[in-house]
C-alpha positions in Angstrom: -4.2 -55.8 -34.1 -3.4 -52.5 -33.0 -6.1 -50.4 -31.5 -5.5 -46.9 -31.9 -6.8 -44.2 -30.0 -8.5 -42.4 -32.5 -10.4 -45.9 -33.6 -13.9 -45.2 -35.4 -16.6 -46.9 -33.5 -19.5 -45.8 -35.5 -17.9 -45.2 -39.0 -19.9 -43.3 -41.9 -20.0 -42.7 -45.8 -21.8 -39.8 -47.8 -24.6 -42.0 -48.4 -25.0 -42.4 -44.6 -25.1 -39.0 -43.9 -27.6 -38.5 -46.1 -29.9 -41.3 -44.4 -29.3 -39.9 -41.3 -30.2 -36.0 -42.8 -33.0 -37.2 -44.3 -34.6 -38.4 -40.9 -33.4 -36.0 -38.3 -33.1 -32.5 -40.3 -35.7 -33.5 -43.2 -36.1 -29.7 -43.8 -32.4 -29.5 -44.9 -32.6 -29.6 -48.6 -29.3 -31.6 -49.1 -27.8 -31.5 -52.6 -24.4 -32.3 -52.0 -22.4 -34.5 -49.3 -18.7 -34.9 -49.1 -16.1 -35.9 -47.2 -14.5 -33.2 -45.6 -11.7 -34.9 -42.5 -11.5 -37.5 -40.2 -10.2 -36.1 -37.2 -8.6 -37.5 -33.6 -12.5 -37.6 -32.3 -14.9 -36.8 -35.3 -15.7 -37.4 -39.0 -16.9 -34.7 -40.4 -18.6 -34.2 -43.5 -19.6 -30.9 -45.8 -22.9 -30.1 -46.7 -24.0 -28.3 -50.0 -21.0 -26.3 -49.2 -22.0 -24.3 -46.4 -22.7 -26.5 -43.0 -19.8 -28.7 -41.5 -21.2 -31.6 -40.2 -19.3 -33.3 -37.2 -19.9 -36.7 -35.8 -18.2 -38.7 -32.8 -16.4 -41.1 -33.4 -16.8 -42.7 -29.6 -19.1 -42.1 -26.9 -16.9 -39.9 -24.9 -16.5 -37.7 -28.1 -20.1 -36.8 -27.9 -20.3 -35.7 -24.5 -17.1 -33.6 -25.7 -19.5 -31.7 -28.7 -22.3 -31.3 -26.4 -19.4 -29.4 -24.1 -18.0 -27.3 -27.1 -21.7 -26.2 -28.4 -22.3 -24.9 -25.2 -19.2 -23.3 -24.7 -19.0 -21.5 -27.9 -22.9 -20.4 -27.6 -21.3 -18.4 -24.2 -18.6 -17.0 -26.5 -19.7 -16.0 -29.4 -22.5 -13.6 -26.8 -19.5 -11.9 -24.9 -17.1 -12.3 -27.8 -19.4 -10.8 -30.5 -16.4 -8.7 -32.9 -13.5 -11.4 -31.6 -10.4 -11.2 -33.7 -10.1 -14.7 -34.4 -12.9 -16.8 -35.7 -15.1 -19.8 -33.9 -17.5 -22.6 -35.0 -21.6 -21.1 -35.1 -23.4 -24.1 -34.7 -26.8 -23.8 -36.4 -27.7 -27.3 -35.2 -27.4 -29.5 -32.3 -28.8 -33.0 -32.3 -28.9 -34.6 -29.2 -30.5 -37.5 -29.4 -30.6 -39.0 -33.3 -32.9 -41.8 -33.9 -30.8 -42.3 -36.8 -27.4 -42.3 -35.4 -26.3 -43.7 -32.0 -24.7 -40.4 -31.0 -25.4 -36.6 -31.0 -24.4 -34.7 -33.9 -24.1 -30.8 -34.7 -23.2 -28.5 -37.8 -21.3 -25.2 -38.0 -21.2 -22.9 -41.1 -18.4 -23.8 -43.3 -14.4 -21.9 -42.1 -12.2 -20.8 -44.5 -8.5 -21.5 -44.8 -5.7 -23.8 -44.5 -4.9 -25.5 -41.3 -1.5 -23.8 -40.2 0.2 -27.1 -39.4 0.1 -27.6 -42.8 1.8 -24.5 -43.9 5.5 -23.5 -43.4 6.2 -20.7 -40.6 7.4 -18.5 -43.0 8.5 -15.2 -40.9 5.3 -12.8 -43.1 2.9 -15.9 -42.1 4.5 -16.2 -38.4 3.9 -12.6 -37.6 0.4 -12.6 -39.0 -1.1 -15.5 -37.1 1.0 -14.7 -34.0 -0.4 -11.3 -33.9 -4.3 -12.0 -34.5 -3.9 -15.2 -32.1 -2.2 -13.1 -29.2 -5.1 -10.2 -29.3 -7.5 -13.5 -29.7 -6.6 -15.2 -26.5 -6.2 -12.3 -24.9 -10.0 -11.8 -25.0 -10.7 -15.4 -24.7 -8.8 -15.8 -21.8 -11.0 -12.9 -20.0 -14.0 -14.4 -20.6 -15.9 -16.9 -17.6 -18.3 -18.7 -20.4 -18.4 -21.7 -17.7 -18.0 -21.4 -13.0 -13.8 -21.3 -12.5 -13.0 -24.2 -10.7 -13.0 -23.7 -7.0 -9.4 -25.8 -7.0 -7.1 -26.3 -10.0 -4.6 -29.2 -10.5 -2.5 -29.7 -13.8 -3.2 -33.4 -14.7 -0.9 -33.0 -17.7 1.8 -35.2 -15.7 -0.7 -38.1 -16.4 -0.3 -38.0 -19.9 3.6 -39.0 -20.2 3.4 -42.7 -20.2 1.2 -42.6 -23.1 3.4 -40.9 -24.6 6.4 -42.7 -23.4 4.7 -45.8 -25.2 3.8 -43.7 -28.1 7.6 -43.2 -28.6 8.7 -46.1 -27.9 6.2 -47.8 -31.0 7.9 -45.1 -33.5 11.8 -45.8 -32.4 12.6 -48.3 -35.3 11.5 -45.8 -37.6 12.1 -42.2 -35.8 15.4 -40.2 -35.4 17.4 -42.4 -32.9 19.3 -38.4 -31.8 15.4 -37.8 -30.9 14.2 -41.1 -29.3 16.9 -40.5 -26.9 16.6 -36.5 -26.1 12.8 -36.8 -25.7 13.3 -40.0 -23.2 15.7 -37.7 -21.1 13.2 -34.9 -21.1 10.3 -37.2 -19.8 12.0 -38.4 -17.4 12.6 -35.0 -15.7 9.8 -33.7 -13.4 7.6 -31.0 -15.7 6.9 -28.2 -12.6 3.1 -27.9 -12.8 0.9 -24.5 -12.7 1.2 -23.1 -10.0 -0.7 -19.4 -11.0 -4.5 -18.5 -11.2 -6.4 -21.0 -13.9 -7.7 -19.4 -16.9 -10.4 -20.1 -19.2 -8.2 -21.7 -22.4 -8.7 -23.8 -25.8 -7.1 -26.3 -24.1 -5.9 -28.4 -27.2 -5.0 -25.1 -29.6 -2.9 -27.6 -31.8 -1.9 -25.5 -35.3 -4.2 -28.1 -37.0 -7.0 -26.0 -35.0 -6.3 -23.3 -36.2 -7.0 -22.1 -40.1 -5.8 -19.0 -41.5 -7.1 -17.3 -44.4 -5.6 -14.4 -45.1 -4.9 -12.0 -42.3 -7.8 -14.0 -40.5 -7.5 -17.0 -38.1 -10.4 -19.3 -37.0 -9.3 -21.7 -34.2 -11.5 -25.4 -33.9 -12.2 -27.8 -32.3 -13.3 -26.2 -28.2 -14.1 -30.0 -26.7 -11.3 -29.6 -24.3 -11.7 -26.2 -23.3 -12.0 -25.1 -20.1 -10.1 -23.9 -17.0 -6.1 -24.2 -16.5 -2.8 -22.9 -17.3 -3.1 -19.8 -20.3 0.3 -20.6 -21.5 -1.1 -24.1 -22.7 -2.8 -22.1 -25.6 0.6 -20.9 -27.1 2.0 -24.4 -27.4 1.0 -25.2 -30.6 2.2 -22.0 -31.4 5.3 -22.6 -30.1 6.1 -26.4 -31.2 5.0 -24.7 -35.2 7.4 -21.5 -35.4 9.6 -21.6 -31.6 9.7 -18.7 -29.1 9.9 -16.0 -31.9 6.6 -16.7 -32.4 5.3 -16.5 -28.9 7.1 -13.5 -28.4 5.3 -12.0 -31.4 2.1 -13.2 -30.0 2.5 -11.6 -25.9 3.2 -8.6 -27.6 -0.7 -8.3 -28.1 -1.5 -10.9 -24.8 -0.6 -8.1 -22.9 1.1 -10.5 -20.6 4.7 -12.1 -20.0 5.8 -16.1 -19.7 7.7 -16.1 -16.8 10.8 -18.6 -17.1 8.6 -21.5 -15.2 5.7 -20.8 -18.1 8.7 -20.7 -20.9 10.2 -24.7 -19.2 6.2 -25.7 -19.3 5.5 -24.5 -22.4 8.5 -26.3 -24.5 7.8 -29.2 -22.7 4.4 -29.6 -23.4 5.7 -28.8 -27.1 7.8 -31.7 -27.2 5.0 -33.6 -25.4 2.7 -32.2 -28.3 4.6 -33.0 -31.1 5.4 -36.3 -30.1 2.0 -37.0 -30.0 0.9 -35.3 -33.7 4.3 -37.4 -35.3 2.7 -41.0 -33.8 -0.9 -39.7 -35.1 0.8 -38.7 -38.3 2.8 -42.3 -38.3 0.1 -44.5 -37.9 -2.7 -42.4 -39.1 -1.1 -41.9 -42.6 -1.0 -38.5 -42.1 2.3 -37.3 -43.4 1.9 -33.6 -43.7 1.4 -34.0 -39.4 4.4 -36.0 -39.5 6.4 -33.7 -41.1 5.4 -30.9 -39.0 5.7 -32.8 -35.4 8.9 -34.1 -37.2 10.6 -30.5 -38.0 8.9 -29.1 -34.3 11.6 -31.4 -32.7 14.8 -31.2 -35.1 14.5 -27.4 -34.3 14.2 -27.9 -30.3 16.9 -30.5 -30.3 18.9 -28.0 -32.3 18.6 -25.2 -29.8 19.1 -27.6 -27.2 15.2 -27.3 -25.8 15.1 -31.6 -25.5 18.0 -31.2 -22.9 17.3 -28.4 -21.7 13.9 -26.4 -21.6 14.8 -23.4 -20.1 17.2 -22.9 -23.1 16.0 -20.2 -25.0 16.0 -20.2 -29.0 16.5 -16.6 -30.6 16.5 -17.1 -33.7 13.7 -15.7 -35.7 11.1 -18.4 -37.9 12.2 -20.1 -40.6 11.8 -19.2 -44.2 
């Protein structure tokens, strides 16, 4: 039996959560608990319609949660009126007695994950504008100490991505398999600029859209690195035009090499998203990833990531 990377070593159901909270937070009146979702690293439950409790699925995820709580506290202090919402933790149980790993809870953030939303022109314009402004402010902060030396580690993920593509080969469009293999055989130029503090995993499944507001979730991979990496999810969702709209508010332009890395990483992120969607039975994720890869193929960007796609977002 295949053991997937998102395997849950500590599964919980609603009754388990009620029991854990009665032990760890006895003063919290638990009136209602429902399953909110399960991602790659966490299982989430909505308590009393107000609090999102995040339970790590593996030990390494608990360390990421501790990082997230610490970073978000600093970001809220540095950006009290940021253009985008971020989780604000109300509880963090570092050494629980009733669950093997640290867990926490933040106030429920409304909105729909952008990955589940079609990139219509008006929607893209809203998302790109707010995200560009928000990222400019986030990238200007320093909630943790910058590294004395930075090394772009993205290329280290390519062997795993090639394996994922092979496992999807029989049900994935043949031309995409061929083009993506060709892309991954080329060398990705590392980021050589000054590292900035960034989210680090800003796929559009982590961006909630609620009217004209955004909220950014899952900060466990936040740290210092290539700031253009935070635009990869936006690009995979809606292409070059969306990034161009975002950078108008961001206040800086990607250089030619930044565009190449952005598109290359966008293809890789889409492969991982398709793999997760296929084998964890999440059709919305799979369809969104396939749509992104087909768009990239039509623009020639899988064969040549330096190629531009000047077409506007789909409608």
